[in-house]
C-alpha positions in Angstrom: 3.4 26.9 -37.8 4.4 26.4 -34.1 1.1 24.9 -33.4 1.2 22.6 -36.2 4.8 21.4 -35.5 3.7 20.7 -31.9 1.4 18.0 -33.2 4.7 16.0 -33.8 6.7 16.9 -30.7 7.3 19.8 -28.4 8.9 22.8 -30.1 9.5 26.4 -28.8 10.4 29.9 -30.4 14.2 31.0 -30.0 16.0 33.9 -31.4 19.1 32.4 -33.1 20.5 35.8 -34.2 21.0 34.3 -37.6 20.5 37.5 -39.7 23.7 36.9 -41.6 23.1 33.3 -42.2 19.6 34.0 -43.5 20.9 36.8 -45.7 23.3 34.3 -47.2 20.8 31.6 -47.9 18.3 34.1 -49.5 20.9 35.9 -51.5 20.3 39.4 -50.2 22.3 42.1 -48.1 22.3 41.4 -44.4 20.7 44.9 -43.8 17.6 43.7 -45.8 16.9 40.7 -43.5 14.5 41.6 -40.7 16.0 41.0 -37.2 14.3 39.6 -34.3 12.6 36.8 -36.2 12.3 33.7 -34.0 13.1 30.2 -35.1 11.0 27.1 -34.5 13.3 24.8 -32.4 13.0 21.5 -30.6 12.3 21.8 -27.0 14.0 18.6 -25.9 16.9 16.4 -27.1 16.8 15.1 -30.7 16.4 11.5 -29.4 13.3 12.4 -27.2 11.8 14.4 -30.1 12.3 11.5 -32.5 10.5 9.1 -30.2 7.6 11.5 -29.8 7.2 12.0 -33.6 7.7 8.2 -34.3 4.5 7.6 -32.1 2.5 10.2 -34.0 3.7 8.7 -37.3 2.7 5.2 -36.4 -0.8 6.4 -35.1 -1.5 7.9 -38.5 -3.2 11.0 -37.2 -0.7 13.4 -38.8 -0.7 17.1 -38.1 -1.4 19.4 -41.0 2.1 19.6 -42.1 4.0 16.3 -42.4 7.3 15.2 -43.7 7.6 12.8 -46.5 9.6 9.4 -46.5 8.6 8.7 -42.9 10.1 11.9 -41.6 13.2 11.9 -43.7 12.0 13.8 -46.7 10.6 17.3 -47.5 7.8 19.0 -45.9 4.2 18.9 -47.3 0.8 20.3 -46.4 -2.4 18.2 -46.2 -5.4 19.5 -48.1 -8.9 18.6 -46.9 -11.8 17.8 -49.3 -14.0 20.3 -47.6 -11.6 23.3 -48.5 -11.5 22.5 -52.2 -14.1 22.4 -54.9 -14.6 18.7 -55.6 -12.0 15.9 -55.2 -8.3 16.5 -55.5 -6.7 14.8 -58.8 -4.4 11.8 -58.4 -2.2 10.0 -60.9 -4.5 6.9 -60.8 -7.7 7.1 -62.7 -10.0 4.1 -62.4 -11.5 2.6 -65.5 -14.9 2.6 -64.0 -14.7 6.5 -63.8 -13.0 7.3 -67.2 -13.9 4.3 -69.3 -11.7 1.8 -71.2 -10.5 1.5 -74.9 -13.2 -1.1 -75.6 -15.8 1.3 -74.2 -14.4 4.0 -76.5 -15.2 1.8 -79.4 -18.7 1.2 -78.1 -19.3 4.9 -77.9 -18.5 5.1 -81.5 -20.7 2.3 -82.5 -23.5 3.9 -80.7 -22.9 7.1 -82.7 -22.6 5.4 -86.0 -25.2 2.7 -85.5 -22.9 0.0 -87.0 -19.9 -2.0 -85.7 -16.5 -0.3 -85.8 -13.4 -2.0 -87.2 -11.3 -0.8 -84.3 -9.2 -2.5 -81.7 -9.7 0.3 -79.3 -10.4 4.0 -79.0 -10.1 6.7 -76.3 -13.2 6.9 -74.3 -15.0 10.2 -73.9 -14.7 10.0 -70.1 -10.9 10.0 -70.1 -10.7 13.3 -71.9 -13.6 14.7 -69.8 -11.3 14.0 -66.6 -8.5 16.1 -68.3 -10.9 18.9 -69.0 -12.4 18.9 -65.6 -8.9 19.0 -64.1 -7.2 21.4 -66.5 -9.8 23.8 -68.3 -11.9 26.8 -67.3 -15.3 27.1 -69.0 -13.7 29.5 -71.7 -10.7 27.4 -72.3 -9.1 26.6 -75.9 -8.3 23.0 -76.0 -5.6 21.7 -78.6 -5.3 18.2 -79.7 -2.5 17.8 -82.0 -3.1 13.9 -82.6 -7.0 13.9 -82.8 -7.4 10.4 -84.2 -11.1 9.6 -83.8 -11.8 13.2 -82.8 -12.9 12.2 -79.3 -11.5 15.6 -77.9 -14.3 17.4 -79.8 -17.0 15.3 -78.4 -15.6 15.7 -74.9 -15.5 19.5 -75.2 -19.0 19.7 -76.4 -20.2 17.4 -73.7 -18.4 19.6 -71.2 -20.0 22.6 -72.3 -23.4 21.0 -72.3 -22.9 20.1 -68.7 -21.6 23.5 -67.2 -22.9 26.0 -69.9 -19.2 26.6 -70.8 -17.6 28.1 -73.9 -14.8 26.1 -74.3 -13.4 25.8 -77.9 -11.2 23.2 -79.5 -8.8 22.8 -82.5 -7.9 19.3 -83.6 -5.0 18.5 -85.9 -4.7 15.2 -87.7 -2.4 14.1 -90.5 -4.4 12.4 -93.5 -3.2 8.9 -92.5 -5.0 5.9 -93.7 -8.0 4.7 -91.4 -10.0 1.5 -91.5 -12.6 1.1 -94.2 -15.0 2.5 -95.1 -13.0 5.8 -94.3 -10.2 6.7 -96.3 -8.4 8.8 -93.6 -8.6 9.4 -89.8 -9.6 13.1 -90.8 -12.7 11.7 -92.7 -13.7 9.5 -89.6 -13.3 12.4 -87.3 -15.4 14.8 -89.3 -18.2 12.4 -89.4 -17.8 11.6 -85.6 -18.1 15.4 -84.8 -21.2 15.8 -86.9 -22.9 12.9 -85.3 -21.8 13.8 -81.7 -22.9 17.5 -82.4 -26.5 16.2 -83.6 -26.7 14.0 -80.6 -25.9 17.0 -78.3 -28.1 19.4 -79.9 -31.0 16.8 -80.0 -30.5 16.2 -76.3 -30.6 19.8 -75.5 -33.6 20.3 -77.5 -35.4 17.5 -75.6 -34.3 19.2 -72.3 -35.5 22.5 -73.6 -38.8 22.4 -71.2 -36.4 22.2 -68.1 -34.5 25.3 -69.1 -37.3 27.6 -70.0 -37.8 26.4 -73.5 -34.4 27.3 -74.8 -33.5 26.2 -78.2 -32.1 27.2 -81.7 -34.7 29.9 -82.1 -33.9 31.3 -78.5 -30.1 31.6 -78.5 -30.2 34.9 -76.7 -30.6 32.9 -73.6 -27.1 31.6 -73.9 -27.8 28.0 -73.2 -27.8 26.5 -76.5 -24.6 24.5 -77.0 -22.3 25.7 -79.7 -21.6 22.5 -81.7 -20.6 24.3 -85.2 -17.1 23.5 -86.6 -15.1 24.1 -89.6 -12.7 22.0 -91.4 -9.5 23.1 -93.1 -6.8 21.2 -95.1 -3.2 22.5 -95.1 -2.1 23.3 -98.7 0.0 25.8 -100.6 -1.3 29.4 -101.1 -4.6 29.9 -103.2 -2.8 32.8 -104.8 -0.4 32.3 -107.6 1.9 35.1 -108.9 2.5 34.6 -112.6 6.3 34.1 -113.4 7.8 36.8 -115.7 8.5 35.2 -118.9 9.3 38.2 -121.1 6.0 37.8 -122.8 2.8 39.6 -121.6 0.4 37.2 -120.1 -3.3 37.4 -121.0 -4.1 36.0 -117.6 -5.0 38.8 -115.0 -6.5 36.4 -112.4 -3.9 35.4 -109.7 -6.3 32.7 -108.0 -5.4 29.2 -108.9 -8.0 27.5 -111.0 -8.8 24.7 -108.5 -9.4 27.0 -105.5 -12.7 28.4 -104.4 -13.6 31.9 -103.4 -14.2 30.5 -99.9 -10.6 29.2 -100.0 -9.1 32.6 -100.8 -11.3 34.3 -98.1 -10.0 32.1 -95.3 -6.4 32.4 -96.6 -6.7 36.2 -96.3 -8.2 35.8 -92.8 -5.2 34.1 -91.7 -2.9 36.6 -93.2 -4.9 39.3 -91.3 -4.9 37.6 -88.0 -8.6 36.9 -88.0 -10.1 34.2 -86.0 -10.9 31.3 -88.4 -14.1 30.7 -86.5 -15.5 34.2 -87.1 -18.9 34.4 -88.1 -19.7 34.8 -92.0 -22.9 36.3 -93.1 -24.2 36.8 -96.7 -25.8 40.3 -97.2 -27.5 41.3 -100.4 -28.1 44.8 -102.0 -29.7 45.4 -105.4 -29.4 41.7 -106.0 -25.6 41.6 -105.5 -24.5 39.4 -102.6 -21.2 39.8 -100.6 -19.8 38.4 -97.5 -19.5 40.2 -94.1 -16.7 38.5 -91.8 -16.6 39.0 -88.0 -19.8 41.1 -88.0 -18.6 43.6 -90.6 -15.0 43.8 -89.7 -14.3 42.8 -93.4 -16.5 43.0 -96.4 -15.7 40.4 -99.3 -16.8 40.7 -102.8 -16.0 37.7 -105.0 -19.0 37.5 -107.4 -19.5 39.2 -110.6 -22.1 42.1 -110.9 -20.3 44.5 -108.6 -21.6 48.0 -109.1 -20.9 51.6 -107.9 -24.3 51.5 -105.9 -23.1 48.5 -104.0 -19.7 50.1 -103.2 -21.4 53.2 -101.9 -23.8 51.1 -99.8 -20.9 49.3 -98.2 -19.1 52.5 -97.4 -22.1 54.4 -96.2 -23.0 51.7 -93.6 -23.7 52.9 -90.0 -20.6 50.7 -89.0 -18.6 50.6 -91.9 -16.0 47.7 -92.3 -12.2 48.1 -91.7 -11.3 46.4 -94.8 -12.8 45.6 -98.1 -11.5 42.6 -100.2 -12.5 42.5 -103.7 -11.2 39.8 -106.2 -9.7 41.3 -109.4 -11.9 39.0 -111.6 -14.7 40.9 -110.1 -13.6 44.0 -111.8 -12.7 42.2 -115.0 -16.3 40.6 -115.1 -18.1 43.9 -114.4 -20.6 45.3 -116.9 -19.0 48.6 -116.2 -15.5 49.5 -117.4 -13.1 47.6 -115.1 -10.7 50.3 -114.7 -13.5 53.0 -114.0 -15.0 50.5 -111.4 -11.8 50.1 -109.6 -11.1 53.9 -109.6 -14.7 54.5 -108.2 -13.9 51.8 -105.5 -10.6 53.7 -104.6 -12.5 57.0 -104.4 -15.6 55.8 -102.6 -13.6 54.1 -99.8 -10.9 56.9 -99.7 -13.9 59.4 -98.8 -14.0 57.8 -95.3 -10.9 59.3 -94.4 -12.6 62.8 -94.6 -15.1 61.5 -92.0 -12.4 60.4 -89.5 -12.7 56.8 -90.5 -10.6 54.5 -92.7 -11.8 51.7 -95.0 -8.8 49.8 -96.5 -9.4 48.5 -100.0 -7.5 45.2 -100.9 -7.6 43.4 -104.1 -6.4 40.0 -105.2 
C-alpha cells in the first residue's frame, strides 16, 4: 500500500501509538488491537504533498489506488481488463450491443413470420447482457413480468452458447394482448415454442461440429433443454363436500372440470416436488400409471387398477416413496372397492418389514 500511495506523493511509515484510538474506531477492547502497526503518513507538508498529487492527477496516469472527486472523495482501486474474465460491466449499455425496442419487434417478426402489431419489445440482447453479468451456468432466472417471454428465449440462447443449464420461471397476469392473441400469456407461450424449435433446429444443423450430438444422443450433455410447462393459477382441484345433514352419493372429491394431470401437479406442489420433474408413463398388464421424478412418486388415476399392479409397484427394485391413487380408481375397479383399498394398504405396508416405507395417499 505504501508503494501505491507513493505514486501520488512521498509517504513514509510511522508508529503513531494510536492503539486506543484504533480500538475505539473498531469498537473492540484496546487489548485486542495489535500494537506496533505503523501508519502511512505524508513525508512532507500538506501543501507540498498536494502540489505533487495535483501534478499526477492532471497527468492522468493514476496509481492503482486513487481518490474520487478529484482527490476529495473516497478511495477506490483500479481493476485492469487482463485481470478479469471479460469486460467490466458499466451502467451504459449501447444499443448496438444490446439491441433496441424496434429490433425486439423485428426478432418477434422473424419468429412468427408475420408483422407484429407492437410499438416496441425488449430485445433478446438486452436480457442476454443481464444474464452474462448476473448468472452462473446453473442459475434459476425469475421474470415476474414476462410480457412477450423474451427472458425464456434469452436463457435458452445463453445455454446454447455456453452449454449452461440455466432454468427460468416466467410469471404473467392474463392481461389483454394485441390481436390475434387474447392475452400476453398466449403470445408468450407461442414465442417460447417457436424460439425453442429454432434453437433445437440450429443445434441439429450444427451436430456434425459437436460429434453428431442430437436428440437421440442426449447422453453427451450438449443438446439444449428447450422444454417447458405452462401452469395457470387457480383454486384447488380438490373439493371437500360440505356437510348438509344428508348423506351425499358423491364420493369423488375432484372438481368436475379438472383433469387427472391438474390433480397431480397440485399434489406435487403440496409435497414440495419440483414442477419440472420428469413424468414417465409405465405399463404393467395393460394398466398405465405415471412415475414422477424417476420413481419418487407413482400416480394411479385410471380405472382398471388391480392387485397385480399394486404388487408390481411395491416389488420394484427401487420402489417409490409415495403412491397416490384417486378414490375414483377404487370405485371404478372391477374388484370390490373396499377390498382393493385394503389390499393396497397391506401391500405397501409390507415394505416396512424390509426396512423401507411406501406412503399411500388417496384423494
